[in-house]
C-alpha positions as CSV (number, residue, x, y, z in Angstrom):
1,M,25.9,-5.0,6.5
2,E,23.0,-5.3,8.9
3,A,19.4,-6.2,8.0
4,L,16.9,-3.8,9.4
5,G,13.1,-4.1,9.7
6,K,10.8,-6.8,10.7
7,S,8.4,-9.3,9.2
8,T,4.7,-8.6,9.6
9,S,1.4,-9.9,8.3
10,V,-1.1,-8.0,6.3
11,E,-3.5,-8.2,9.3
12,Q,-0.9,-6.8,11.7
13,L,0.0,-3.9,9.4
14,T,-3.6,-3.1,8.6
15,G,-4.3,-2.9,12.3
16,E,-1.4,-0.6,12.8
17,L,-2.4,1.7,9.9
18,L,-6.0,1.8,11.1
19,K,-4.8,3.5,14.3
20,D,-4.6,6.7,12.2
21,R,-8.0,6.4,10.7
22,A,-9.2,9.6,12.4
23,Y,-6.3,11.5,10.8
24,Y,-7.1,10.1,7.4
25,E,-10.7,11.1,7.7
26,K,-10.0,14.6,9.0
27,S,-7.2,15.4,6.5
28,G,-8.8,13.6,3.5
29,G,-5.6,11.5,3.3
30,G,-4.9,7.8,3.4
31,V,-2.1,5.3,3.0
32,T,0.5,5.5,0.3
33,L,2.7,2.4,-0.6
34,S,6.1,3.8,-1.6
35,G,9.7,3.7,-0.6
36,G,12.0,1.3,-2.4
37,E,9.6,-0.2,-4.9
38,P,6.3,-1.6,-3.7
39,T,5.7,-3.6,-6.9
40,L,8.7,-5.8,-5.8
41,Q,6.4,-7.2,-3.1
42,A,3.3,-7.2,-5.3
43,E,1.5,-10.1,-3.5
44,F,1.8,-8.4,-0.1
45,A,1.1,-5.0,-1.5
46,E,-2.1,-6.3,-3.3
47,A,-3.3,-8.0,-0.1
48,L,-2.6,-4.8,2.0
49,L,-4.4,-2.6,-0.5
50,R,-7.4,-5.0,-0.6
51,S,-7.5,-5.0,3.2
52,L,-7.4,-1.2,3.4
53,K,-10.0,-0.8,0.7
54,A,-12.3,-3.1,2.7
55,E,-11.8,-0.7,5.6
56,R,-12.7,2.2,3.4
57,V,-9.2,3.8,3.7
58,D,-8.0,5.7,0.6
59,T,-4.8,4.3,-0.8
60,A,-2.2,5.4,-3.3
61,L,0.7,3.7,-5.0
62,D,3.9,5.5,-5.6
63,T,5.9,3.5,-8.2
64,C,8.4,3.9,-11.1
65,G,6.2,1.4,-12.9
66,F,9.1,-0.9,-13.8
67,C,7.6,-4.3,-12.9
68,Q,6.3,-7.5,-14.4
69,P,3.4,-7.2,-16.9
70,G,0.0,-7.2,-15.2
71,V,1.3,-6.2,-11.7
72,L,0.2,-2.6,-12.0
73,D,-3.2,-3.6,-13.2
74,R,-3.6,-5.9,-10.2
75,L,-2.4,-3.2,-7.7
76,L,-4.3,-0.3,-9.2
77,A,-7.6,-2.2,-9.0
78,H,-7.3,-1.6,-5.3
79,T,-6.1,2.0,-5.1
80,T,-7.7,5.4,-5.0
81,S,-4.8,7.0,-6.9
82,C,-1.3,6.3,-8.4
83,S,1.8,8.4,-9.3
84,T,4.6,7.2,-11.5
85,I,8.0,8.8,-12.2
């Protein structure tokens, strides 16, 4: 088995995501945290959502909702929308 991916900071990822700001504004879109389960990295996800909200980028959370009590409340406080399965 081979590990893929790389470590990054909230600041680095925010900077990368802001490169598409013009697209978000023109399309009415934003950033969705999904893939795997974003609530499994709740602290990082919350910090990223806070950072994007401070930059006035719309955000969404795509989750199954199976997580520790209180996690969804913490994350949803920083999102524009949420979908659950």
